[in-house]
C-alpha positions in Angstrom: 77.9 255.8 107.7 79.8 259.3 109.6 81.8 260.8 106.6 85.3 260.4 108.6 84.3 256.7 108.3 83.4 257.2 104.3 86.8 259.0 103.9 88.7 256.4 105.5 87.1 253.1 103.7 86.4 254.1 99.9 88.8 256.6 99.8 92.3 255.9 98.9 95.0 257.6 101.7 98.0 259.5 100.4 99.6 259.6 104.2 98.7 257.7 106.9 97.9 261.2 108.8 95.8 263.5 107.2 95.0 266.5 109.0 91.0 265.0 108.3 89.0 268.3 108.8 85.5 267.7 107.6 84.8 270.8 105.2 81.0 272.8 105.7 82.4 275.8 103.4 85.0 278.1 102.2 85.1 281.8 101.7 88.2 284.4 101.5 91.2 283.0 103.7 88.6 281.0 105.6 87.8 277.2 105.9 84.9 276.3 107.5 83.8 272.6 109.0 81.2 271.1 109.9 81.2 270.7 113.6 81.5 274.5 113.5 84.8 275.6 113.4 87.0 278.2 111.2 90.6 278.2 110.3 92.5 280.6 108.7 93.6 279.2 105.8 97.5 279.9 105.2 98.8 277.0 102.4 95.5 277.9 99.8 95.3 274.5 99.3 98.7 274.6 98.4 98.4 277.4 96.2 95.6 276.8 94.6 93.1 279.3 96.4 95.1 281.9 94.6 92.3 284.8 95.0 91.0 283.1 97.8 87.5 280.7 98.3 84.4 281.5 96.8 85.4 285.0 95.0 82.2 286.2 93.7 84.2 287.3 90.4 85.3 283.6 90.1 81.7 282.0 90.9 79.8 284.0 88.3 82.1 283.1 85.7 81.8 279.5 86.3 77.8 280.3 86.7 77.6 281.6 83.7 80.0 279.3 81.8 78.1 276.1 83.3 74.0 277.0 82.0 76.1 277.3 78.9 77.7 274.1 78.5 80.1 272.2 80.3 82.3 269.5 78.3 81.3 269.0 74.8 84.4 267.1 72.9 88.0 266.5 73.7 90.7 269.4 73.2 91.6 270.9 70.0 88.8 270.5 68.1 85.8 272.7 68.9 86.2 276.5 69.0 85.0 277.7 72.9 85.0 281.0 73.9 86.3 280.8 77.6 89.5 278.6 76.6 89.6 281.1 73.1 89.3 283.9 75.6 92.3 282.7 78.6 94.7 281.7 76.1 94.0 285.4 74.3 94.6 286.9 77.9 97.7 284.6 78.8 99.5 285.2 75.4 99.3 288.9 76.2 101.0 288.6 79.3 103.7 286.7 77.8 106.5 287.3 75.9 106.5 287.2 71.8 108.0 283.5 71.6 105.2 282.0 74.3 102.0 282.8 72.3 100.6 279.4 72.3 98.6 277.4 74.9 98.0 273.6 75.2 95.1 273.7 78.3 95.3 270.4 80.5 94.4 269.3 84.0 97.4 269.2 86.5 100.8 270.7 86.8 102.1 267.1 86.6 100.2 266.7 83.1 101.5 269.7 82.0 105.0 269.0 82.9 104.6 265.7 80.8 103.4 267.2 78.1 106.1 270.1 78.0 108.8 266.6 78.1 106.9 265.0 74.8 107.4 268.2 73.4 110.9 268.7 73.7 111.6 265.6 72.8 109.6 266.2 69.8 111.0 269.1 68.8 114.1 267.9 69.6 114.8 264.4 68.3 116.8 263.8 71.2 116.1 261.5 74.3 117.5 263.0 77.3 116.4 265.0 80.1 118.0 266.9 82.5 116.4 268.4 85.9 117.9 269.2 88.9 118.7 268.0 92.3 115.8 269.2 94.5 113.3 269.5 92.5 109.9 268.5 91.8 107.9 268.2 88.6 104.6 266.1 89.5 103.7 262.4 91.0 103.0 260.6 87.3 105.8 258.8 85.7 107.6 261.2 83.7 107.3 263.9 86.0 108.3 261.6 88.8 111.2 260.7 86.7 112.9 264.4 86.0 112.3 264.9 90.4 114.5 263.7 92.7 113.2 262.4 96.2 114.7 258.8 94.9 112.7 257.7 98.6 109.3 258.6 96.7 110.3 257.1 93.0 111.9 253.7 94.2 109.1 251.7 94.2 108.3 252.8 91.2 110.9 251.9 89.3 112.2 251.3 86.4 111.1 255.2 85.2 112.1 257.3 81.9 115.6 256.4 81.0 117.9 259.1 80.0 116.9 261.1 82.8 120.4 263.2 84.9 120.2 265.3 88.0 122.6 267.9 88.5 123.0 270.2 91.4 120.7 273.7 91.6 122.1 277.2 91.5 125.4 275.6 90.1 126.8 277.4 86.9 130.0 274.5 86.3 127.1 271.9 86.9 125.0 273.3 82.9 127.9 272.0 81.3 126.2 268.4 81.6 124.1 269.9 78.8 124.8 269.0 75.5 123.5 268.3 72.2 122.2 265.1 73.6 120.0 266.8 75.9 116.5 267.4 74.3 115.0 269.2 76.7 116.0 270.7 80.9 112.6 271.2 83.4 113.8 273.3 85.9 111.3 275.0 89.1 112.5 279.1 88.4 112.2 279.0 92.4 112.3 275.7 93.8 108.9 274.8 96.1 109.1 271.5 97.4 113.1 271.8 98.0 111.5 274.4 100.5 112.2 277.8 98.3 115.2 277.4 96.9 116.3 281.1 94.7 118.6 280.4 92.4 121.1 283.4 91.3 120.3 286.0 88.3 123.9 284.7 87.2 123.0 280.9 87.4 119.5 281.3 85.3 121.6 283.5 82.7 124.1 280.5 82.4 121.4 277.5 82.0 119.7 279.6 79.7 122.5 280.3 77.5 123.6 277.1 77.7 120.3 275.5 76.4 120.3 278.0 73.5 124.3 277.0 72.6 122.9 273.4 72.9 119.8 273.4 71.0 118.0 271.7 74.2 114.4 273.4 74.5 114.6 275.4 78.4 110.8 274.3 80.6 110.4 276.4 83.5 108.0 274.8 86.3 105.7 277.1 87.2 103.2 275.1 88.9 103.8 276.7 91.4 105.4 280.2 91.0 103.4 281.1 88.2 99.8 283.5 88.4 100.8 285.8 91.0 102.9 283.8 93.9 106.4 285.8 93.8 105.0 289.2 93.2 105.1 288.8 89.2 102.8 287.2 87.0 105.0 285.0 86.4 109.3 283.9 88.5 110.7 284.5 85.2 109.7 288.3 85.0 112.0 288.5 88.1 115.1 287.5 86.0 113.9 288.7 82.6 115.1 284.6 81.8 112.8 283.4 79.2 111.9 279.7 78.8 111.2 277.8 75.4 108.1 276.1 77.3 106.6 277.8 80.3 104.0 275.2 82.4 101.2 276.7 85.0 98.4 275.1 87.2 97.1 275.6 91.1 96.7 279.3 90.7 95.5 278.5 87.1 92.2 277.9 88.2 91.3 279.9 91.3 90.3 276.4 92.6 89.3 274.4 89.7 91.8 271.6 88.3 93.3 273.4 85.4 97.0 273.1 83.5 98.8 274.2 80.6 101.8 274.7 78.9 102.6 277.2 76.4 105.5 277.5 74.0 105.7 279.2 70.3 102.9 278.9 67.3 106.0 276.5 65.6 106.9 274.4 68.4 103.1 273.3 69.1 102.4 272.8 65.5 104.7 269.9 65.8 102.6 267.8 68.2 99.6 267.6 65.2 101.2 265.5 63.1 104.1 262.6 63.0 101.9 261.6 64.2 99.0 262.8 64.5 97.7 263.4 68.1 100.8 263.9 69.2 99.6 264.7 72.6 96.0 264.1 73.9 93.5 264.6 76.6 89.3 264.5 77.1 89.0 267.3 79.9 91.9 269.8 79.0 90.7 272.8 77.9 87.4 271.9 80.2 85.3 275.4 79.4 84.2 275.9 83.0 87.6 274.9 84.4 89.0 277.8 82.3 86.5 280.3 82.8 87.3 280.4 86.3 91.5 280.5 85.2 90.1 283.6 83.1 88.4 284.9 85.9 91.5 284.1 87.9 94.0 285.8 85.7 91.2 289.0 85.1 91.9 289.6 89.0 95.6 289.4 89.1 96.1 291.7 86.3 94.1 294.5 87.7 95.9 297.9 89.1 97.6 297.1 91.9 97.1 293.3 92.6 100.6 292.4 91.7 102.1 294.9 94.0 100.7 294.3 97.2 102.1 290.9 97.3 105.8 291.6 98.2 104.5 293.8 100.8 102.4 291.0 102.2 105.5 288.3 102.0 107.6 290.5 103.8 105.3 291.1 107.1 104.9 287.9 107.3 108.6 287.5 107.3 109.5 290.1 109.8 106.9 288.8 112.5 108.1 285.5 112.6 112.0 286.0 111.3 113.7 286.9 114.8 111.7 283.4 116.8 114.7 282.1 118.4 113.6 278.3 117.2 113.4 280.0 113.1 116.5 279.0 111.7 115.3 280.7 108.1 112.9 281.8 106.4 113.8 281.7 102.2 110.6 284.0 100.7 109.7 285.1 97.4 106.5 287.1 97.3 103.9 285.3 99.1 106.2 282.0 98.4 107.2 281.4 102.2 109.4 278.6 103.6 109.9 278.7 107.3 113.0 276.5 108.5 113.1 275.0 112.2 115.4 273.1 114.1 113.5 269.4 112.9 111.0 267.2 111.5 109.5 267.0 114.8 109.4 270.5 115.4 107.2 271.2 112.4 105.4 268.9 112.8 104.2 269.8 116.3 103.5 273.2 115.1 101.5 272.2 112.4 99.3 270.4 115.0 99.4 273.2 117.6 98.2 275.9 114.9 95.2 273.5 113.5 94.2 273.0 116.8 93.8 276.9 117.2 92.5 277.5 114.1 95.1 278.7 111.5 96.2 275.9 108.8 99.8 276.0 107.4 101.4 273.1 105.8 105.0 270.6 105.3 106.5 270.1 102.6 107.7 266.6 100.6 111.4 266.9 100.9 111.6 269.6 103.1 110.3 268.2 106.5 112.3 270.4 108.5 110.7 273.3 106.9 106.9 274.3 107.0 105.4 275.5 103.8 103.4 279.5 104.3 101.3 280.3 101.2 98.1 282.1 101.4 95.6 283.2 99.5 97.2 286.4 97.4 94.0 288.0 98.4 94.9 288.3 102.4 94.7 291.0 104.3 97.6 292.5 106.4 95.1 292.3 109.7 94.6 288.3 108.7 98.5 287.9 108.5 98.3 289.7 111.9 96.0 286.8 113.3 97.8 283.8 111.8 101.5 285.1 113.3 99.8 285.7 116.6 99.4 281.7 116.5 102.1 280.8 115.1 104.3 282.0 117.0 102.3 281.1 120.6 102.8 277.6 118.5 107.2 278.9 117.8 107.1 279.1 121.5 105.7 276.4 122.8 108.5 274.1 120.7 110.9 271.8 123.0 
């Protein structure tokens, strides 16, 4: 049976229109298909391949660990060197109140666990999230995500969840002494890169402190250098009670994390014991990959290059008459067009000409650009020439 037939028959679909590239291999910012074509990857697997595909340091770290051992026990029972090293390295990059990691397998798992921790720590049940926010696709994470079209077929979801407007200081009065946790993307991703004000995030932090509600920053998309800082909250100097990470953390392998204070994390070990458990979380091979990725991103000068690269993309595209707006932080970009149809036409044009861009789940009149952070200026110019040519052809 041909590979495409197997894909269509034996793998469950996520949409009726998959891109359908048959992958041979990938290297740096390029993806190669079995029919001999080369694609410039401007989305990095939706922000996952943060240091590019098949980075030599990541491959070396994975091979070394795999030769020692892979899975040996469920999370939290054995002491394993790459898991310890990753936790210690992240703690060294984070404020004092974010010092204890719990490694899971994905972003939605990290957010699920963060919501549980907020309820466990406060003894409250209400959760507050924000309009246009996105936090994952399992029941709890979907419950605090805003896209009602996506949610309706799966109701009932987690009760006690309330949505308030993003970037509205006045709306924060909805956070009360009944609120267990408030979950927010410090920069909204699926909403099309919506950037809040300093005033709003400071007021949010203050309101959560006043009410004793735990503030959860979902940095699944924005973390690990994507916005030009290691973590997006560093742009604002507003520190959450719980931080969630995934996507770019693993350098291509599946890993997520939720991070809080040592005191808060101890609550998961008693009343009840095993308050949160995972079989594959903290997998040593994935942690070795994540550690190598983190060490690459924290090399001198690496983060300083991200904002200029994002500026270059913006400069090359912003003046095109078919571009309505560009919203950007670092190498996290949303380019707004007139319609969903134009976005689809442009994605198809770029794909036919060797450049991969992609749509947003909930902001279908904008397309996503989030290339590997290692992309060069010449590679950016090459990709933008194709995007510009595609924009020229839009009706």
